[in-house]
VMD Tcl script that draws the C-alpha trace (Angstrom):
set ca {
  {107.52 9.71 7.47}
  {111.16 8.55 7.34}
  {111.92 4.93 6.51}
  {114.98 3.58 8.37}
  {114.56 0.00 7.12}
  {114.05 -1.79 3.85}
  {110.74 -0.65 2.38}
  {107.79 -3.02 2.23}
  {107.56 -4.89 -1.07}
  {103.91 -4.91 -2.02}
  {102.08 -6.82 -4.73}
  {98.72 -5.28 -5.66}
  {96.31 -7.37 -7.77}
  {93.40 -5.69 -9.53}
  {91.14 -6.39 -12.49}
  {90.61 -2.66 -13.05}
  {92.87 0.32 -13.52}
  {92.64 3.99 -14.51}
  {91.55 5.46 -16.88}
  {88.52 3.34 -15.94}
  {86.43 5.67 -13.84}
  {85.12 3.10 -11.34}
  {85.71 3.66 -7.65}
  {88.12 0.73 -7.28}
  {90.46 1.99 -10.03}
  {90.42 5.59 -8.79}
  {90.92 4.79 -5.09}
  {93.65 2.23 -5.89}
  {95.53 4.86 -7.92}
  {95.21 7.46 -5.15}
  {96.38 5.06 -2.44}
  {99.16 3.63 -4.64}
  {100.66 7.03 -5.38}
  {100.69 7.90 -1.69}
  {102.28 4.55 -0.80}
  {105.03 5.19 -3.35}
  {105.67 8.58 -1.75}
  {106.15 6.75 1.56}
  {108.81 4.57 -0.01}
  {106.81 1.37 -0.51}
  {108.14 -0.75 -3.38}
  {104.92 -1.76 -5.05}
  {103.84 -3.42 -8.24}
  {100.29 -3.48 -9.60}
  {99.32 -6.65 -11.49}
  {96.51 -5.81 -13.90}
  {95.23 -6.80 -17.38}
  {96.23 -3.50 -19.02}
  {99.27 -2.70 -21.12}
  {101.03 0.67 -21.34}
  {98.79 1.81 -24.21}
  {95.51 1.13 -22.39}
  {96.13 2.61 -18.94}
  {97.04 5.99 -17.52}
  {98.34 4.84 -14.15}
  {101.45 6.43 -12.66}
  {102.13 3.25 -10.69}
  {104.56 0.46 -11.59}
  {102.42 -1.99 -13.58}
  {103.05 -5.66 -14.36}
  {100.77 -6.19 -17.33}
  {99.14 -9.57 -17.77}
  {97.19 -10.81 -20.80}
  {93.64 -9.52 -21.02}
  {90.78 -9.20 -23.45}
  {87.73 -6.99 -23.73}
  {84.73 -8.73 -22.20}
  {81.90 -8.97 -24.74}
  {79.02 -6.70 -23.82}
  {80.89 -5.35 -20.78}
  {83.00 -2.27 -20.11}
  {85.98 -4.05 -18.51}
  {88.89 -6.27 -19.52}
  {89.00 -9.93 -18.58}
  {92.47 -10.73 -17.28}
  {94.29 -14.06 -17.54}
  {97.27 -15.03 -15.38}
  {99.38 -17.93 -16.50}
  {101.76 -19.88 -14.23}
  {105.25 -18.44 -14.35}
  {108.63 -19.25 -12.91}
  {109.25 -15.57 -12.28}
  {108.02 -15.11 -8.72}
  {108.21 -11.48 -7.60}
  {109.46 -11.13 -4.04}
  {106.64 -9.52 -2.10}
  {106.26 -9.09 1.64}
  {102.51 -8.61 1.39}
  {99.87 -9.14 -1.30}
  {96.90 -6.76 -1.46}
  {93.92 -7.86 -3.56}
  {91.39 -5.22 -4.64}
  {89.02 -7.23 -6.84}
  {87.72 -10.79 -7.05}
  {87.90 -11.15 -10.82}
  {90.39 -13.51 -12.48}
  {93.43 -11.35 -11.66}
  {92.38 -10.74 -8.06}
  {91.70 -14.42 -7.41}
  {95.03 -15.28 -9.01}
  {96.62 -12.89 -6.51}
  {95.01 -14.80 -3.66}
  {96.34 -18.12 -4.93}
  {99.79 -16.62 -5.52}
  {99.92 -15.42 -1.89}
  {98.67 -18.76 -0.54}
  {101.24 -20.75 -2.53}
  {104.08 -18.58 -1.25}
  {102.66 -18.35 2.26}
  {102.50 -14.56 2.09}
  {100.13 -12.42 4.15}
  {97.21 -11.29 2.03}
  {94.98 -8.24 2.44}
  {91.60 -7.98 0.69}
  {89.75 -4.68 0.31}
  {86.01 -5.35 0.07}
  {85.20 -2.65 -2.50}
  {82.18 -4.38 -3.99}
  {78.90 -5.70 -2.64}
  {79.43 -9.10 -4.27}
  {76.01 -10.44 -3.27}
  {74.27 -7.59 -5.14}
  {76.59 -7.79 -8.14}
  {76.10 -11.53 -8.61}
  {72.37 -10.85 -9.11}
  {73.17 -8.72 -12.17}
  {76.26 -10.42 -13.62}
  {75.91 -13.97 -14.95}
  {79.70 -14.32 -15.13}
  {79.98 -13.85 -11.36}
  {77.34 -16.51 -10.73}
  {79.09 -18.87 -13.16}
  {82.51 -18.29 -11.59}
  {81.15 -18.99 -8.10}
  {79.38 -22.13 -9.30}
  {82.50 -23.47 -11.05}
  {84.69 -22.64 -8.04}
  {82.32 -24.42 -5.68}
  {82.24 -27.55 -7.85}
  {86.04 -27.60 -8.19}
  {86.72 -27.03 -4.50}
  {84.32 -29.76 -3.43}
  {86.15 -32.09 -5.82}
  {89.44 -31.21 -4.13}
  {90.75 -28.97 -6.91}
  {92.39 -25.68 -5.89}
  {90.44 -25.15 -2.66}
  {91.53 -22.11 -0.60}
  {93.54 -22.70 2.54}
  {91.31 -23.63 5.44}
  {88.56 -24.73 3.06}
  {85.35 -25.99 4.68}
  {82.69 -27.79 2.68}
  {79.82 -26.35 4.71}
  {80.83 -22.74 3.94}
  {79.81 -20.77 0.85}
  {82.35 -19.88 -1.83}
  {82.58 -16.29 -0.57}
  {82.96 -17.42 3.04}
  {85.82 -19.72 2.05}
  {87.61 -16.91 0.23}
  {87.20 -14.63 3.23}
  {88.43 -17.34 5.61}
  {91.68 -17.59 3.65}
  {92.80 -13.94 3.91}
  {94.73 -12.41 6.78}
  {92.95 -9.06 6.84}
  {89.89 -7.52 5.22}
  {89.78 -3.75 4.68}
  {86.24 -2.36 4.87}
  {85.81 1.17 3.44}
  {82.78 1.91 5.65}
  {80.71 0.60 8.55}
  {78.17 -0.53 5.94}
  {80.76 -2.95 4.56}
  {81.46 -4.29 8.05}
  {77.77 -5.10 8.34}
  {77.81 -6.79 4.92}
  {80.83 -8.87 5.93}
  {79.15 -9.88 9.19}
  {76.06 -10.93 7.23}
  {78.30 -13.04 4.97}
  {79.83 -14.77 7.96}
  {83.30 -13.27 7.52}
  {85.74 -14.72 10.08}
  {88.83 -12.77 8.99}
  {90.03 -9.75 11.01}
  {88.45 -6.58 9.63}
  {89.55 -2.96 9.81}
  {87.53 0.07 8.69}
  {89.64 2.29 6.43}
  {87.81 4.70 4.07}
  {89.16 4.73 0.52}
  {90.77 7.91 -0.85}
  {90.08 9.46 -4.22}
  {92.20 11.30 -6.74}
  {92.10 15.09 -6.62}
  {89.66 16.36 -9.21}
  {91.44 18.66 -11.68}
  {90.16 22.11 -12.51}
  {87.30 21.99 -15.01}
  {88.46 21.86 -18.62}
  {85.10 22.98 -19.98}
  {82.73 25.75 -18.87}
  {79.12 25.39 -17.83}
  {78.09 27.40 -20.89}
  {79.93 25.01 -23.20}
  {78.50 21.93 -21.44}
  {74.98 23.23 -21.85}
  {75.68 23.97 -25.50}
  {77.01 20.43 -26.04}
  {73.93 18.97 -24.33}
  {71.60 21.29 -26.27}
  {70.12 22.71 -23.07}
  {68.91 26.16 -22.16}
  {70.77 28.32 -19.65}
  {68.06 27.80 -17.01}
  {67.21 24.12 -17.62}
  {67.78 22.24 -14.33}
  {70.40 19.49 -14.72}
  {70.08 16.31 -12.64}
  {73.42 14.50 -12.85}
  {74.06 10.79 -12.35}
  {77.64 9.52 -12.46}
  {78.29 5.78 -12.67}
  {78.12 2.69 -14.84}
  {74.77 2.17 -16.57}
  {73.93 -1.24 -15.12}
  {71.35 -2.86 -12.92}
  {73.31 -2.83 -9.65}
  {73.34 0.98 -9.82}
  {69.54 0.99 -9.54}
  {69.17 2.93 -12.79}
  {65.58 1.71 -13.12}
  {64.58 3.68 -10.01}
  {66.57 6.67 -11.25}
  {64.78 6.73 -14.62}
  {61.35 6.10 -13.14}
  {61.83 8.92 -10.64}
  {62.99 11.25 -13.39}
  {59.83 10.46 -15.36}
  {57.88 11.55 -12.26}
  {60.04 14.68 -11.94}
  {59.20 15.72 -15.50}
  {55.55 15.94 -14.47}
  {56.60 18.68 -12.04}
  {59.61 20.13 -13.86}
  {59.21 19.54 -17.60}
  {62.33 21.64 -18.26}
  {64.60 19.31 -16.24}
  {67.26 17.17 -17.92}
  {68.84 13.96 -16.66}
  {72.51 13.62 -17.59}
  {73.84 10.08 -17.12}
  {77.66 10.03 -17.18}
  {79.25 6.59 -17.24}
  {80.05 3.42 -19.16}
  {77.39 1.51 -21.03}
  {77.53 -1.84 -19.29}
  {73.87 -2.49 -20.13}
  {72.96 0.27 -22.59}
  {70.30 -1.70 -24.52}
  {68.21 -2.32 -21.40}
  {68.62 1.30 -20.26}
  {67.67 2.82 -23.62}
  {64.65 0.53 -23.89}
  {63.47 1.69 -20.46}
  {64.00 5.32 -21.43}
  {61.90 4.79 -24.57}
  {59.20 2.96 -22.64}
  {58.96 5.83 -20.13}
  {58.88 8.39 -22.95}
  {61.63 10.55 -21.43}
  {64.20 10.29 -24.22}
  {64.11 13.98 -25.26}
  {65.14 15.02 -21.72}
  {67.90 12.43 -21.12}
  {71.53 12.81 -22.16}
  {74.19 10.06 -22.02}
  {77.63 11.52 -22.84}
  {79.45 8.33 -21.84}
  {82.64 8.14 -19.79}
  {84.29 11.55 -19.43}
  {87.87 12.59 -18.64}
  {88.06 13.75 -15.02}
  {88.78 17.35 -15.97}
  {85.62 17.41 -18.07}
  {83.64 15.61 -15.36}
  {84.67 18.39 -12.96}
  {82.83 20.84 -15.19}
  {79.73 18.66 -15.13}
  {79.72 18.62 -11.33}
  {79.86 22.41 -11.28}
  {77.16 22.74 -13.94}
  {74.70 20.30 -12.34}
  {71.88 21.55 -10.16}
  {71.78 18.27 -8.28}
  {73.66 14.96 -8.22}
  {71.49 11.89 -7.58}
  {72.76 8.50 -6.42}
  {69.96 5.92 -6.67}
  {72.23 2.94 -5.98}
  {71.98 1.04 -2.71}
  {74.96 -1.19 -3.55}
  {77.69 1.42 -2.98}
  {80.30 0.54 -0.40}
  {81.50 4.13 -0.05}
  {80.65 6.09 -3.24}
  {83.53 8.26 -4.30}
  {81.04 10.10 -6.53}
  {79.40 11.41 -3.37}
  {82.71 12.84 -2.16}
  {83.43 14.40 -5.55}
  {79.98 16.01 -5.70}
  {80.41 17.42 -2.20}
  {83.85 18.76 -3.11}
  {82.20 20.68 -5.95}
  {79.54 21.98 -3.58}
  {76.83 20.27 -5.62}
  {73.55 19.36 -3.90}
  {73.51 15.61 -3.41}
  {70.47 13.31 -3.13}
  {70.89 9.69 -1.95}
  {68.45 6.84 -1.30}
  {70.83 4.58 0.64}
  {70.53 5.29 4.40}
  {74.18 4.25 4.83}
  {75.30 7.02 2.46}
  {73.24 9.54 4.45}
  {74.34 8.73 7.99}
  {76.94 11.15 9.23}
  {76.50 13.41 6.19}
  {73.24 15.09 7.06}
  {74.63 18.60 6.40}
  {75.76 17.90 2.83}
  {73.39 15.18 1.60}
  {69.62 14.95 1.22}
  {67.88 11.63 1.80}
  {65.11 10.47 -0.55}
  {62.79 7.48 -0.30}
  {63.46 4.61 -2.72}
  {60.24 5.04 -4.68}
  {59.83 7.05 -7.90}
  {57.29 9.62 -6.73}
  {58.93 10.22 -3.36}
  {62.38 10.54 -4.87}
  {61.11 12.94 -7.53}
  {59.53 15.16 -4.88}
  {62.81 15.39 -2.97}
  {64.82 16.19 -6.12}
  {62.28 18.86 -7.05}
  {62.69 20.47 -3.63}
  {66.48 20.47 -4.00}
  {66.19 22.09 -7.44}
  {64.11 24.90 -5.96}
  {67.07 26.02 -3.84}
  {69.70 26.91 -6.47}
  {73.24 27.83 -5.47}
  {74.64 29.94 -8.30}
  {77.64 31.11 -6.28}
  {79.43 27.76 -6.12}
  {83.13 27.68 -6.90}
  {85.49 24.78 -7.41}
  {87.05 24.13 -4.01}
  {88.07 20.47 -3.64}
  {87.91 19.02 -0.15}
  {88.74 15.32 -0.08}
  {88.51 12.91 2.77}
  {90.32 10.88 3.68}
  {93.58 12.34 2.41}
  {95.50 9.74 0.35}
  {98.61 10.25 2.51}
  {96.70 9.54 5.73}
  {95.14 6.46 4.16}
  {98.52 5.21 2.93}
  {100.19 5.65 6.31}
  {97.52 3.52 7.96}
  {97.82 0.89 5.22}
  {101.59 0.81 5.61}
  {101.28 0.19 9.35}
  {98.94 -2.73 8.60}
  {101.33 -4.18 5.99}
  {104.28 -3.93 8.37}
  {102.31 -5.63 11.13}
  {101.36 -8.52 8.89}
  {104.86 -8.88 7.42}
  {106.45 -8.94 10.87}
  {104.36 -12.00 11.77}
  {105.98 -14.03 8.97}
  {109.53 -15.42 8.92}
  {111.66 -12.59 7.48}
  {112.65 -12.79 3.84}
  {116.20 -11.84 2.89}
  {116.65 -8.28 4.10}
  {113.28 -8.62 5.84}
  {111.05 -5.85 7.08}
  {112.03 -4.34 10.39}
  {109.46 -3.90 13.10}
  {107.77 -0.53 13.44}
  {109.15 1.67 16.14}
}
mol new
graphics top color blue
foreach p $ca { graphics top sphere $p radius 0.5 }
foreach p [lrange $ca 0 end-1] q [lrange $ca 1 end] { graphics top cylinder $p $q radius 0.2 }
display resetview
């Protein structure tokens, strides 16, 4: 794609960044790299300095601190006289940095895009800080302090945020339904998020089994994701306890950050499944690639996923995939197996999947959507929004 006009100047605001392995950080990195290849002049505002991130994107670091008991950094944006000249602001999270991005765009009357990566209604049930932030925001707005543009007292805090953006990007049709349920009035476009190419495995299946102290034939059930309540890890562990009644040689490998490790380990102990559970923590992507190839099945018990990049990565590795969310199953009937959201039923489905081994799998990544395709569609949206605003010096030319 040849650019014959001044490139779009894009400000991206995010509370997460690679090497964090969450879907927002990974998809943002994939899309950002592709946008840079298209000539977009972008800057990512995030609470990570050069020593704590591995992003290839231009980063404007803002102060941040490790959140106690959590696996993320809490960013803090202070008012500044240095106002970067953006044509469009794209917000990917609704933490402190993301919300600061919204206010920055509103103050400068810039078009703002919000990608709805997270099922906020589910997350607020498990994160007290989200509930507190919403409560404080509601109190302040009703008192006339910092209310979003177009604020209405009879709307919820989330509805008021959504009313004040120019465009919402929904990764899937499931998210569109969620937004409708929330009463979203902003224009919405469905645009699946890309993921980074998975590198070739840096560790062999034999070595992984040795590290996990497993036999060559022990079935491995792999779960990839943060260990926290919104990921439905209680159902996952209960179903694995049921599976051990049928397959006592099976092992559950839980790869991910320990957002709520104490609760998870207590449940494991209570179920008596500790000897057959492994928790190696967050893994480098090259090592994770080896785990995908070694696993006999990948299980996603969460029903809060908006797209689940883990599902795409598992499919790219040719790994059997079991899901309990009907939205993650629709349209993927050939590569995913649906399981009921109850321990015994889910265990029976996983057992059936384990009985059909595929020892001839090879690493053959197939990603969809391609980051370039995603970026081209995003760029068209940015240009459309920017063209509706009075042009800045050297403003963006219309597409065509």
